[in-house]
Backbone as CSV, one residue per row, in Angstrom:
resi,resn,N_x,N_y,N_z,CA_x,CA_y,CA_z,C_x,C_y,C_z
1,MET,126.103,-119.409,178.021,125.037,-120.294,178.567,125.734,-121.641,178.510
2,ALA,125.107,-122.179,179.854,125.611,-123.702,179.871,124.670,-124.364,179.239
3,ARG,124.645,-125.300,178.826,124.302,-126.690,178.214,124.780,-127.778,179.384
4,ILE,123.193,-129.079,178.494,123.104,-130.131,179.265,124.300,-130.839,178.211
5,ARG,125.079,-131.633,179.535,126.480,-132.357,178.346,125.993,-133.460,179.173
6,THR,127.068,-135.292,178.354,126.618,-136.340,179.441,128.444,-136.611,179.522
7,ILE,128.328,-137.502,180.073,130.014,-138.224,181.169,129.476,-139.572,181.139
8,LYS,130.799,-140.054,180.351,130.647,-141.394,179.891,131.893,-141.835,181.341
9,PRO,131.261,-143.028,181.532,131.605,-143.929,183.385,133.369,-143.947,183.278
10,ASP,134.028,-144.177,181.838,135.381,-144.615,181.377,135.728,-143.415,181.823
11,PHE,135.474,-142.215,182.088,136.173,-140.999,182.275,137.003,-140.348,183.123
12,PHE,136.673,-141.566,184.277,137.538,-141.644,185.427,138.598,-142.472,186.052
13,THR,138.742,-143.317,185.052,140.129,-143.767,184.843,140.506,-144.148,183.909
14,SER,140.589,-142.605,182.430,140.923,-142.897,181.445,142.800,-142.252,181.926
15,GLU,143.677,-142.392,181.070,144.825,-141.986,182.010,144.745,-140.723,181.346
16,ASP,144.450,-139.750,180.585,145.028,-138.195,181.233,144.383,-137.417,181.734
17,ILE,143.248,-138.271,182.100,142.401,-137.961,183.683,142.811,-138.015,185.248
18,VAL,142.796,-139.253,185.339,143.597,-139.781,186.352,144.915,-138.569,186.787
19,LEU,145.624,-138.440,186.001,146.781,-137.796,186.696,146.296,-135.930,187.116
20,LEU,144.819,-135.376,186.805,144.628,-134.387,187.476,144.420,-134.124,188.548
21,SER,144.801,-133.264,189.201,143.938,-132.762,190.574,141.947,-133.216,190.625
22,PRO,141.907,-133.537,191.830,140.314,-133.638,191.479,139.443,-132.203,191.103
23,LEU,139.512,-131.057,191.732,139.071,-129.527,191.158,139.340,-129.606,189.648
24,ALA,140.053,-129.898,188.901,140.468,-129.808,188.038,140.466,-130.792,186.507
25,ARG,139.775,-132.282,187.651,138.889,-132.716,186.532,137.379,-132.249,186.949
26,LEU,136.947,-131.622,187.971,135.389,-131.323,187.499,135.594,-129.588,186.878
27,PHE,137.025,-129.392,187.075,136.162,-127.765,186.246,136.922,-128.355,184.749
28,TYR,136.998,-129.066,184.058,136.902,-130.013,182.868,135.803,-130.030,182.765
29,ILE,135.268,-131.428,183.412,133.382,-131.238,183.238,132.776,-130.004,183.254
30,ALA,132.777,-128.752,183.873,132.661,-127.999,183.900,132.356,-126.778,182.426
31,LEU,133.926,-127.124,181.658,133.890,-126.480,180.437,133.531,-127.513,179.045
32,TRP,132.685,-128.055,179.534,131.874,-129.058,178.339,130.259,-128.139,178.641
33,CYS,130.255,-127.669,179.642,128.567,-127.212,179.992,128.993,-125.383,179.446
34,GLU,129.988,-125.189,178.442,131.088,-124.018,177.857,130.822,-123.983,176.613
35,ALA,131.154,-125.391,176.464,131.418,-125.541,174.745,130.346,-125.916,173.876
36,ASP,130.103,-125.031,172.660,128.981,-125.041,172.342,129.209,-126.892,170.889
37,LYS,128.440,-127.124,170.524,128.378,-128.541,169.535,129.661,-129.005,168.934
38,GLU,130.644,-127.519,168.537,131.876,-128.042,168.222,132.683,-128.370,169.347
39,GLY,133.000,-127.980,170.105,133.831,-127.801,171.770,134.582,-126.358,171.464
40,ARG,133.779,-125.301,171.300,134.197,-124.039,170.721,134.282,-123.465,172.250
41,PHE,134.434,-122.282,172.478,134.289,-121.533,174.225,134.715,-120.309,174.244
42,ALA,134.499,-119.031,174.609,135.152,-117.710,174.835,135.637,-118.557,176.150
43,TRP,137.383,-118.291,176.330,138.470,-118.471,177.697,138.192,-117.333,178.092
44,LYS,137.311,-117.408,179.869,137.307,-116.515,180.775,136.949,-117.139,181.739
45,PRO,138.699,-117.703,182.225,138.642,-118.587,183.459,138.105,-117.377,184.950
46,LYS,137.981,-116.052,185.283,137.601,-115.985,186.484,136.037,-115.757,185.883
47,THR,135.345,-116.012,184.884,134.274,-116.063,184.809,133.408,-117.410,185.507
48,PHE,134.674,-118.485,185.021,134.338,-119.529,185.238,134.221,-120.245,186.364
49,LYS,135.375,-119.600,187.701,135.389,-119.631,188.904,133.734,-119.401,189.539
50,LEU,133.245,-118.322,189.084,132.416,-117.994,189.641,131.172,-119.004,189.173
51,ARG,131.173,-118.988,188.256,129.731,-119.892,187.733,129.735,-121.625,188.325
52,TYR,131.057,-121.838,188.628,130.928,-123.386,188.444,131.785,-123.552,189.694
53,LEU,132.696,-122.908,190.173,133.788,-123.687,191.561,133.146,-122.520,192.487
54,PRO,132.139,-121.566,193.054,131.595,-120.536,194.052,132.069,-120.587,194.891
55,GLY,132.011,-121.981,195.545,132.207,-122.214,197.133,133.722,-122.871,197.476
56,ASP,135.020,-122.877,196.377,135.970,-124.154,196.427,136.980,-122.832,196.573
57,ASN,137.365,-122.898,197.199,138.986,-121.751,197.825,139.891,-122.406,196.436
58,CYS,140.297,-121.741,195.855,141.285,-122.810,194.660,141.591,-121.693,193.905
59,ASP,142.376,-121.583,193.409,143.401,-120.791,191.806,143.072,-121.188,190.531
60,ILE,142.307,-121.028,190.151,141.541,-120.838,188.869,142.796,-120.931,187.639
61,GLU,143.650,-120.142,187.400,144.909,-120.094,186.723,145.485,-120.989,186.918
62,ALA,145.706,-121.568,188.135,146.493,-123.039,188.183,145.721,-124.476,187.463
63,LEU,144.299,-124.421,188.140,143.726,-125.190,187.466,143.263,-124.908,185.523
64,SER,143.578,-124.114,185.832,143.553,-123.579,183.863,144.620,-124.520,182.832
65,ASP,145.534,-123.944,183.751,147.222,-124.317,183.809,147.534,-125.866,183.259
66,GLU,146.632,-126.529,184.358,146.631,-127.902,184.325,146.097,-128.611,182.935
67,LEU,144.923,-127.953,182.521,144.128,-128.338,181.439,144.984,-128.487,180.446
68,LEU,145.345,-126.418,180.437,146.472,-126.782,178.691,147.541,-127.416,179.267
69,ASN,148.111,-127.861,179.734,149.321,-128.212,179.490,149.657,-130.143,179.661
70,ALA,147.818,-130.110,179.440,146.950,-131.455,178.981,147.036,-132.294,177.584
71,ARG,146.324,-130.364,177.348,146.709,-130.211,176.413,144.620,-130.744,175.728
72,LEU,143.658,-131.188,177.086,142.847,-131.178,176.962,141.359,-129.881,176.649
73,VAL,142.010,-128.589,177.202,141.976,-127.624,176.226,142.563,-126.797,175.646
74,VAL,142.726,-126.386,174.345,143.639,-125.651,173.727,142.885,-124.348,173.392
75,LEU,143.944,-123.460,173.535,143.861,-122.090,173.380,143.882,-121.750,171.906
76,TYR,142.845,-120.829,171.422,143.489,-120.161,169.973,144.560,-119.178,169.960
77,GLU,145.162,-118.434,168.886,145.961,-117.459,168.355,145.186,-116.407,169.102
78,GLY,145.757,-116.063,170.291,145.225,-114.300,170.851,144.975,-114.555,172.203
79,GLY,144.415,-116.083,172.688,143.888,-116.791,173.850,142.764,-115.663,174.809
80,THR,141.905,-115.428,173.445,140.311,-115.296,174.286,139.672,-116.081,173.507
81,LEU,139.536,-117.619,172.988,139.219,-118.027,172.804,139.606,-119.931,172.983
82,ALA,138.532,-120.588,173.148,139.369,-122.008,173.288,138.512,-123.147,173.337
83,TYR,139.151,-124.325,172.856,138.408,-125.198,171.990,138.738,-126.873,172.737
84,ILE,137.868,-127.657,172.999,138.178,-128.680,173.070,138.548,-129.881,172.225
85,PRO,139.877,-130.355,171.322,140.179,-131.433,170.967,139.074,-132.841,170.844
86,SER,138.799,-133.333,171.692,138.728,-134.399,171.943,136.709,-134.518,172.379
87,PHE,136.388,-133.174,172.022,134.779,-132.919,172.556,134.144,-133.845,171.909
88,GLY,134.180,-133.952,170.228,133.447,-134.507,169.148,133.115,-136.054,169.875
89,LYS,134.222,-136.718,170.179,134.903,-137.999,170.523,134.100,-138.263,171.203
90,HIS,133.131,-138.032,172.466,132.745,-138.098,174.045,131.509,-137.204,174.000
91,GLN,130.850,-136.566,173.143,129.487,-136.253,172.925,128.339,-136.360,172.459
92,HIS,127.954,-136.890,172.524,126.122,-137.373,171.213,124.802,-135.501,171.620
93,ILE,125.731,-135.121,170.574,125.193,-133.184,170.561,124.102,-133.743,169.981
94,ASN,122.615,-132.917,170.316,121.669,-132.704,170.082,121.530,-131.999,168.579
95,PRO,120.610,-132.366,167.793,121.348,-131.811,165.505,120.685,-130.527,166.241
96,ARG,118.958,-130.534,167.245,118.929,-129.284,167.184,119.393,-127.828,167.677
97,GLU,120.111,-128.498,168.193,121.388,-127.389,168.729,121.832,-126.628,167.662
98,THR,122.249,-125.276,168.358,122.577,-124.106,167.316,123.717,-124.408,167.047
99,ALA,124.004,-124.452,165.706,125.418,-124.542,165.427,126.817,-123.257,165.644
100,SER,127.546,-123.405,165.999,128.676,-122.392,166.414,129.092,-121.672,165.672
101,VAL,129.324,-120.656,166.844,129.442,-118.970,165.584,131.067,-118.760,165.635
102,LEU,131.318,-119.438,166.737,132.869,-119.259,166.607,133.717,-119.686,165.476
103,PRO,134.923,-118.953,165.253,135.706,-120.179,163.891,136.256,-121.209,164.519
104,ASP,136.535,-121.732,163.598,137.423,-123.024,163.168,138.577,-123.070,164.106
105,PRO,139.222,-123.276,164.756,140.242,-123.433,165.463,141.805,-123.664,164.086
106,LYS,141.166,-124.378,163.510,142.249,-124.583,162.219,142.435,-123.559,161.272
107,THR,141.522,-122.617,160.981,141.332,-121.987,159.949,141.585,-120.273,160.632
108,ALA,141.360,-119.654,161.760,140.996,-118.962,162.562,142.210,-117.806,162.086
109,PRO,141.686,-116.616,162.347,143.210,-115.837,161.717,144.335,-115.601,162.736
110,LYS,145.323,-115.433,162.189,146.196,-114.989,163.746,145.789,-113.651,164.233
111,ARG,147.209,-113.510,165.572,146.980,-112.286,165.755,147.342,-110.787,165.057
112,THR,146.842,-109.950,165.614,147.388,-109.231,164.332,148.521,-107.761,165.030
113,ARG,147.843,-107.719,166.065,147.893,-106.369,167.433,148.846,-107.621,168.303
114,ALA,149.521,-106.271,169.407,149.709,-106.913,170.390,148.950,-107.191,171.753
115,PRO,148.916,-108.177,172.190,147.588,-108.492,173.465,148.145,-106.623,174.319
116,ARG,145.951,-106.805,174.737,145.852,-105.355,175.476,146.614,-105.408,176.637
117,VAL,147.168,-104.597,176.978,148.020,-104.864,178.429,146.520,-104.414,179.934
118,ALA,146.939,-105.688,181.327,145.848,-105.723,181.713,146.631,-105.202,183.090
119,ASP,147.034,-104.198,183.266,148.074,-104.089,184.391,148.660,-102.386,184.339
120,ALA,148.963,-101.456,185.152,149.936,-101.087,184.890,151.303,-100.069,184.915
121,SER,151.413,-101.751,184.542,153.061,-101.927,185.113,153.704,-101.247,182.843
122,PRO,155.431,-100.700,183.206,155.517,-99.782,181.992,155.338,-101.076,180.864
123,ARG,155.272,-100.136,179.796,155.198,-101.175,178.655,156.510,-100.793,177.945
124,GLU,156.492,-101.655,176.725,157.861,-101.584,176.139,157.167,-100.640,174.990
125,GLU,156.532,-100.041,174.584,156.719,-98.751,173.801,156.216,-97.674,174.636
126,ASP,156.498,-97.753,176.200,156.575,-96.317,176.508,158.125,-96.070,176.718
127,ALA,159.065,-97.908,177.088,160.412,-97.016,177.503,160.369,-96.685,175.570
128,GLN,160.039,-96.903,174.544,160.971,-96.680,173.742,160.426,-95.143,172.998
129,GLY,159.790,-94.302,174.471,159.476,-93.083,173.828,158.199,-92.280,172.913
130,GLY,157.112,-93.442,173.511,155.970,-93.768,173.846,155.012,-93.632,172.286
131,ARG,153.843,-93.351,172.309,153.202,-93.424,170.510,153.571,-91.777,169.465
132,GLU,153.617,-92.151,168.885,154.491,-90.871,167.782,152.905,-89.988,167.192
133,GLY,153.735,-88.674,167.484,152.223,-87.930,167.902,151.330,-87.577,169.030
134,LYS,151.943,-88.140,169.835,151.399,-87.810,171.040,152.126,-86.904,172.481
135,GLY,153.525,-86.607,171.551,154.248,-85.324,173.018,154.398,-86.077,173.647
136,SER,155.296,-87.412,173.470,156.294,-87.578,174.601,157.602,-87.490,174.131
137,ILE,158.044,-87.076,175.753,159.469,-87.323,176.003,160.194,-88.585,175.627
138,ASN,161.198,-88.685,175.148,162.338,-89.343,175.004,163.143,-88.812,175.961
139,PRO,162.907,-90.155,177.503,163.846,-89.796,178.452,165.497,-89.528,178.723
140,LEU,165.903,-90.360,177.421,167.685,-91.118,177.101,168.441,-89.780,177.335
141,PRO,167.954,-88.702,176.062,168.597,-87.573,176.440,168.835,-86.829,177.576
142,LEU,168.141,-87.016,177.854,168.068,-86.005,179.392,169.090,-87.161,180.056
143,LEU,169.148,-87.999,179.912,169.810,-88.387,181.125,171.345,-88.303,180.479
144,GLY,171.905,-87.880,179.204,173.071,-88.329,179.360,173.547,-89.112,178.099
145,VAL,172.336,-90.104,177.907,172.742,-91.041,177.262,172.426,-91.090,175.555
146,GLY,173.166,-91.382,174.870,173.615,-91.231,173.949,172.688,-92.018,172.827
147,ALA,171.491,-91.837,171.470,170.582,-93.040,170.790,171.505,-94.048,170.190
148,THR,172.900,-93.752,170.553,173.702,-94.681,169.609,174.701,-95.992,170.834
149,ASP,174.140,-95.487,172.274,174.223,-96.585,173.195,174.142,-97.845,173.224
150,PRO,175.071,-99.087,173.469,173.978,-100.211,173.442,172.671,-100.502,174.003
151,PRO,171.957,-101.178,174.193,171.819,-101.735,174.638,172.277,-102.577,175.550
152,ALA,171.248,-102.450,176.968,171.512,-103.234,178.276,171.246,-104.350,178.172
153,ASP,172.043,-105.253,178.668,171.703,-107.078,178.172,171.250,-107.437,179.166
154,PRO,169.887,-108.129,178.289,169.065,-108.664,179.179,168.977,-109.012,180.085
155,LYS,168.503,-109.522,181.095,168.253,-110.202,182.488,168.251,-111.384,182.303
156,VAL,168.931,-112.265,182.497,168.926,-113.588,182.877,167.801,-114.585,183.502
157,HIS,167.206,-115.440,182.976,165.433,-115.531,184.094,166.399,-116.310,185.287
158,GLU,165.293,-116.023,186.158,165.457,-116.804,187.322,164.725,-117.239,187.724
159,PHE,164.687,-118.958,188.017,163.918,-119.262,188.426,163.479,-119.311,190.346
160,PRO,162.326,-119.429,190.822,162.069,-119.313,191.973,162.620,-119.916,193.405
161,PRO,163.311,-119.298,193.870,164.299,-119.623,194.970,163.776,-121.417,195.709
162,GLY,164.558,-122.511,194.920,164.936,-123.696,195.569,164.095,-124.443,194.602
163,PHE,163.425,-123.701,193.537,163.410,-124.143,192.349,163.924,-125.323,192.020
164,ASP,165.442,-124.952,191.706,166.147,-125.842,191.699,166.135,-127.765,191.805
165,ARG,166.312,-126.960,192.969,166.310,-128.814,194.101,164.936,-129.368,193.579
166,PHE,164.183,-128.414,193.525,162.883,-129.367,193.336,162.982,-130.019,191.537
167,TRP,163.508,-129.497,190.701,163.548,-129.831,189.385,164.145,-130.647,189.066
168,GLN,164.886,-130.486,190.486,166.398,-132.130,189.592,166.116,-133.217,190.537
169,ALA,164.600,-133.236,191.638,164.721,-134.847,192.502,163.290,-134.968,191.373
170,TYR,162.742,-134.055,190.742,161.205,-134.414,189.960,161.670,-135.828,188.528
171,PRO,161.261,-136.662,188.976,161.419,-137.468,187.396,161.036,-137.411,186.551
172,ARG,159.995,-136.646,185.863,159.445,-136.050,184.838,159.839,-134.781,184.600
173,LYS,160.338,-134.555,183.340,161.191,-133.599,183.680,160.171,-132.623,181.991
174,THR,158.965,-132.467,182.158,158.202,-131.988,181.715,157.730,-130.737,181.940
175,ALA,157.407,-129.586,180.663,156.934,-127.829,181.498,157.341,-127.338,182.056
176,LYS,159.086,-127.171,181.777,159.611,-126.924,182.792,158.658,-124.582,183.231
177,PRO,158.687,-124.264,182.034,158.071,-122.227,183.191,156.527,-122.974,183.817
178,GLN,155.928,-123.928,183.562,154.695,-123.764,183.589,155.180,-124.806,185.265
179,ALA,155.569,-125.153,185.408,156.190,-125.843,186.958,156.655,-124.333,187.658
180,ALA,157.771,-124.011,186.884,158.113,-122.936,187.929,157.157,-121.888,188.233
181,LYS,156.268,-121.563,188.024,155.112,-120.645,187.417,154.325,-120.998,188.559
182,ALA,154.066,-122.597,189.119,153.238,-123.141,189.774,154.113,-123.232,191.517
183,PHE,155.267,-123.280,191.304,156.048,-123.484,192.587,156.447,-122.204,192.804
184,ALA,156.086,-120.876,192.377,156.648,-119.906,192.506,154.893,-119.317,192.803
185,ARG,153.785,-119.768,193.082,152.757,-119.080,192.972,152.320,-119.945,195.388
186,LEU,153.373,-121.373,195.211,153.318,-122.002,196.483,154.606,-121.129,196.946
187,ARG,155.420,-120.528,197.024,156.433,-119.831,198.055,156.914,-120.881,198.681
188,PRO,157.320,-122.028,198.874,157.491,-122.874,200.350,158.861,-122.710,201.075
189,ASP,158.521,-123.009,202.227,159.953,-122.241,202.934,160.825,-123.465,202.776
190,GLU,161.981,-123.059,203.836,162.774,-124.292,203.769,162.276,-125.819,204.295
191,PRO,161.009,-125.501,205.893,160.678,-126.747,205.935,159.498,-127.418,205.068
192,LEU,158.904,-126.638,204.503,157.954,-127.322,203.464,158.821,-128.040,201.919
193,LEU,159.562,-126.977,201.775,160.341,-127.588,200.530,160.996,-129.161,200.781
194,SER,161.410,-129.270,202.179,161.639,-130.067,202.521,160.765,-131.350,202.297
195,ARG,159.446,-131.450,202.953,158.524,-132.100,203.014,158.248,-132.901,201.718
196,MET,157.703,-131.584,200.482,158.382,-131.996,199.407,158.952,-132.781,198.612
197,LEU,160.072,-132.669,198.957,161.294,-133.095,198.331,161.555,-134.641,198.973
198,ALA,160.959,-134.749,200.432,160.876,-136.284,201.021,159.555,-136.760,200.308
199,ALA,158.436,-136.239,200.596,157.255,-137.319,199.303,157.884,-137.561,198.213
200,LEU,158.324,-136.671,197.797,159.126,-137.197,196.147,159.508,-138.504,196.262
201,ALA,161.143,-138.404,197.145,161.701,-139.681,197.156,160.681,-141.066,197.387
202,LEU,159.224,-141.114,198.801,158.713,-141.855,198.612,158.128,-142.055,197.091
203,GLN,157.392,-141.408,196.451,156.371,-141.459,195.832,157.369,-141.727,194.440
204,ARG,158.411,-142.249,194.224,159.088,-142.012,193.153,159.642,-143.913,193.164
205,GLN,159.196,-144.501,194.592,159.586,-145.727,194.675,157.678,-146.217,194.836
206,SER,157.003,-145.540,194.497,155.608,-145.835,194.264,155.301,-147.416,192.989
207,ALA,154.381,-148.203,192.798,154.409,-148.835,191.657,153.375,-147.992,191.141
208,GLN,152.487,-147.588,191.093,152.202,-146.674,190.181,153.192,-145.506,189.708
209,TRP,154.366,-145.137,190.152,155.085,-144.256,188.800,155.895,-145.064,188.499
210,GLN,156.356,-146.513,189.002,157.524,-146.957,187.748,156.741,-147.342,187.147
211,ARG,155.327,-147.758,186.869,154.458,-147.881,185.916,154.751,-147.711,184.601
212,ASP,154.626,-149.073,183.683,154.632,-147.790,182.622,155.867,-147.207,182.054
213,GLU,157.337,-147.531,182.152,158.034,-146.453,182.997,157.359,-145.081,182.757
214,GLY,157.654,-144.780,183.531,156.688,-143.561,183.925,155.786,-143.317,183.529
215,GLN,154.714,-143.456,182.780,153.985,-142.874,182.302,152.582,-142.159,183.332
216,PHE,152.738,-143.337,184.192,151.568,-142.270,185.147,151.743,-141.169,186.105
217,ILE,153.167,-140.876,185.998,153.775,-139.495,186.644,153.425,-138.120,186.591
218,PRO,152.818,-137.642,187.275,152.101,-136.599,186.442,153.219,-134.991,186.290
219,HIS,152.556,-134.570,185.687,153.189,-133.592,184.953,153.831,-132.747,186.333
220,PRO,155.032,-131.988,186.327,155.166,-132.164,187.612,154.232,-130.543,188.328
221,SER,153.994,-129.128,187.685,152.894,-128.481,187.731,151.544,-129.000,188.110
222,THR,151.460,-130.135,187.950,149.937,-130.881,187.500,150.454,-131.430,189.645
223,TRP,151.582,-131.988,190.259,151.984,-132.472,191.218,152.023,-131.048,192.388
224,LEU,151.816,-129.404,191.823,152.812,-128.984,193.180,151.436,-128.530,193.172
225,ASN,150.327,-128.249,191.797,149.050,-126.969,191.868,147.869,-127.784,192.738
226,GLY,148.364,-129.351,192.709,147.689,-130.500,193.340,148.061,-130.761,194.739
227,ARG,148.802,-130.674,194.953,149.829,-130.725,196.332,149.863,-132.422,196.593
228,ARG,150.504,-132.915,195.673,150.478,-134.209,195.511,151.196,-134.829,196.608
229,TRP,151.920,-133.977,197.434,153.503,-134.024,198.282,152.450,-134.483,199.581
230,GLU,151.265,-134.542,199.485,150.082,-134.401,200.915,149.424,-136.104,200.896
231,ASP,149.650,-136.537,198.967,149.085,-137.889,199.068,150.000,-138.889,200.188
232,GLU,148.439,-140.097,199.932,149.141,-141.189,200.888,148.809,-142.127,200.135
233,LEU,150.275,-142.799,200.663,150.715,-143.990,199.636,150.047,-145.190,201.025
234,ALA,150.384,-145.575,200.232,150.122,-147.634,200.361,150.953,-147.904,201.820
235,ALA,150.402,-148.125,203.372,151.811,-148.650,204.051,152.654,-149.867,203.355
236,GLU,152.330,-150.724,203.484,153.395,-151.758,202.776,154.415,-150.718,201.482
237,GLN,154.254,-149.809,201.236,155.087,-149.256,200.736,156.099,-147.852,201.332
238,ASN,155.076,-147.915,202.168,156.110,-146.675,203.259,156.714,-147.512,203.752
239,ASP,156.450,-148.681,204.684,157.240,-149.535,205.226,158.892,-149.740,204.839
240,ALA,158.223,-150.151,203.151,159.167,-150.632,202.006,160.574,-149.562,201.757
241,PHE,160.556,-148.204,201.700,160.972,-146.645,201.454,161.712,-146.664,202.836
242,LEU,161.212,-146.991,204.315,161.925,-146.277,205.378,162.679,-147.682,205.367
243,GLY,162.655,-148.741,205.345,163.630,-149.971,205.466,164.623,-150.108,204.083
244,ALA,164.536,-149.035,203.237,165.456,-148.787,202.285,166.487,-148.045,202.868
245,VAL,165.926,-147.006,203.717,167.173,-145.851,203.965,167.764,-146.056,205.051
């Protein structure tokens, strides 16, 4: 159920907000309308996309990652509920509003069962012979593999092609798995990757990125999700950079 919320003018200059992409800022405001008086709500990104961003061609998972990486939204254990940590500091709630029926995130019970499988990919329990009592057959003896054979070595995690070049060039080494996920969604070819690296070289020299020891450099996943290589810097910064090359 959507609720009426308020927004303060200093929201737009807050340090944790200016680093977000424009749509992520709008999405964050929309989530205030989802939150109850304690800032708690059910976490349903696909529903939020239809409800608050129906006309925008955007990746709701990428926008969600931005808010989660910035800790503006925090998920409960299990990932079906969420809360906004600073909600009570910035919202004046009508005292007649219904009390929250969701558990306090500090005392919420831990997840005691595996997450529900959302696709048809093989599950770990299937690879181990299926559920007990279901008549499942372990295929390993049929293939001549003994029960005492050592397990195969786990595959080494591989990042998307070209990601290592991006990561080496990016000055803020934060949340590498989320950055790799955002990079994989983009799947940049060589020309695009070259554009991205050239933009990074330019932006690293900007006053904003050098200010306060890099405090205003966005997280790498935020930079990727927001297509920040397309940002336009001041002409004098561009001239200064080209003159130094």
